[in-house]
Structures are given as structure tokens and as C-alpha cells.
C-alpha positions as CSV (number, residue, x, y, z in Angstrom):
1,M,6.3,30.7,13.3
2,N,3.5,29.1,15.2
3,V,3.2,25.6,16.7
4,I,0.5,23.6,15.0
5,R,-1.7,21.6,17.3
6,L,-3.2,18.8,15.2
7,E,-6.2,18.3,17.5
8,D,-7.2,22.0,17.2
9,K,-7.0,21.8,13.4
10,F,-9.1,18.7,13.2
11,A,-11.7,20.3,15.5
12,Q,-12.3,23.0,12.8
13,F,-14.1,20.7,10.4
14,T,-16.1,17.4,10.4
15,D,-16.6,16.6,6.7
16,Q,-14.7,13.6,5.2
17,W,-12.3,13.1,2.3
18,N,-11.9,16.9,2.0
19,P,-8.2,17.7,2.8
20,R,-7.2,21.0,4.4
21,I,-3.8,22.6,4.2
22,I,-2.2,23.3,7.6
23,G,1.3,24.2,6.5
24,E,3.9,24.4,3.7
25,L,7.4,23.0,3.6
26,N,9.8,23.4,0.6
27,D,7.0,23.5,-2.0
28,Q,5.2,20.7,-0.2
29,H,1.7,21.0,1.4
30,I,1.1,19.5,4.8
31,K,-2.6,18.4,4.7
32,I,-5.0,16.8,7.1
33,A,-8.3,15.1,6.5
34,R,-10.9,13.1,8.3
35,V,-11.8,9.9,6.3
36,Q,-14.2,7.1,6.7
37,G,-15.4,4.5,4.2
38,E,-13.8,3.9,0.8
39,F,-12.1,6.3,-1.5
40,I,-11.5,5.8,-5.2
41,W,-8.8,3.9,-7.0
42,H,-6.2,6.4,-8.3
43,N,-2.5,7.1,-8.7
44,H,-0.3,10.2,-8.9
45,A,1.9,9.9,-12.0
46,R,4.3,12.6,-10.9
47,E,4.2,12.7,-7.1
48,D,4.9,10.4,-4.2
49,E,2.3,10.6,-1.4
50,L,2.9,10.3,2.4
51,F,0.1,9.2,4.6
52,M,0.4,9.4,8.4
53,V,-2.3,8.3,10.8
54,V,-3.1,10.6,13.7
55,K,-6.1,8.7,15.0
56,G,-7.9,5.6,13.9
57,R,-6.7,3.1,11.3
58,L,-6.1,3.6,7.5
59,L,-6.1,0.8,5.1
60,I,-4.6,1.2,1.6
61,D,-5.3,-1.4,-1.1
62,F,-2.9,-1.9,-4.0
63,R,-3.6,-3.5,-7.4
64,D,-1.4,-6.5,-6.6
65,G,-4.0,-7.5,-4.0
66,T,-2.0,-6.4,-1.0
67,T,-3.3,-4.0,1.7
68,A,-1.2,-1.8,4.0
69,E,-2.5,-1.1,7.5
70,I,-1.4,2.2,9.0
71,N,-2.1,2.8,12.7
72,P,-1.7,6.0,14.8
73,G,1.9,7.1,14.8
74,E,2.7,5.2,11.6
75,L,3.2,6.4,8.1
76,L,3.4,5.0,4.6
77,V,4.9,6.5,1.4
78,V,3.0,5.5,-1.7
79,P,5.4,5.8,-4.7
80,R,4.4,7.8,-7.7
81,G,2.5,5.9,-10.3
82,T,1.2,3.3,-7.8
83,D,-2.5,2.6,-8.0
84,H,-4.0,2.7,-4.5
85,R,-7.4,3.0,-2.8
86,P,-7.5,4.3,0.8
87,H,-10.3,3.2,3.1
88,S,-11.2,3.0,6.8
89,V,-13.8,1.3,8.9
90,G,-14.3,4.0,11.5
91,E,-13.4,7.7,11.3
92,T,-9.7,8.1,10.8
93,W,-7.6,11.3,11.0
94,I,-4.7,11.4,8.5
95,M,-1.9,13.8,7.7
96,M,-0.4,13.9,4.2
97,I,2.7,15.6,2.9
98,E,2.9,16.0,-0.9
99,P,3.9,18.5,-3.5
100,R,1.6,21.5,-4.0
101,T,0.5,20.2,-7.4
102,T,-0.9,17.0,-6.0
103,V,-4.6,16.6,-6.6
104,N,-6.2,14.1,-4.1
105,T,-7.7,11.9,-6.9
106,G,-4.6,12.0,-9.2
107,D,-5.7,12.1,-12.8
108,V,-9.1,10.7,-12.0
109,Q,-12.0,13.3,-11.9
110,S,-14.8,12.4,-9.6
111,E,-17.2,14.0,-7.0
112,R,-14.3,13.4,-4.5
113,T,-11.8,15.6,-6.5
114,R,-10.7,18.6,-4.5
115,S,-8.7,21.2,-6.6
116,N,-8.8,24.3,-4.4
117,L,-8.0,23.4,-0.9
118,E,-8.9,25.5,2.2
119,Q,-6.0,26.6,4.3
120,I,-6.7,26.4,8.1
């Protein structure tokens, strides 16, 4: 059992929209990513998705025209089957907790899809 220091983990990479696994909990992956700009519209038919902001500000658009704003120390759970599009103006550090089977782009295949995640 080791204490995970998020700042040290984020210091290990600089690329964006490429989640890394930093831990596991009851068949869930704990992931972190640096993000900036706009991601793609997608949903996860079988999994809920938790987003927590460590640094910066994450915005998540929904198909009904609403946008959720998540600031440092805040989190949002996006229910399974909900179309969403994360984005940020400046670089934002996020942590996600989701089932191991969750692919970052859901059922959408794109250049942003990451199937085999690095564990750091």
C-alpha cells in the first residue's frame, strides 16, 4: 500500500486527453489525465463516469443544451447512456473513476480513443 501523490503522477506526462491508470478499486480504474480544448461527443452505454477536477476547470456539455462546470475539489457523475462532451479553456487536470471496461470515447472510435492505458 502506497500513498498516491497526484502532483507527482501528473508530473510524469504532459500529453493531453490520454488517461493513465494510477490505481484500482473494486474492479474500477482510478485514472488521471491532462486535458485542454474540446473532446468528442460520446456516451458510455454500460458505465457511469466520475470526473473530479484537481486543477483548472472542466466544462461538460450535454445534448439538452446544458453545460456543467467543475472546479478544483468538485466532481460530477455522468450517468450511463448520457451523451456528453468534455472541454476546457486552459489545461485542466482531472481524475476519473470508472469500471475497467470503460473506453474513454465510449462506442465512438476516433483518433482520441485509448484502449490500452498506461499504468503509472
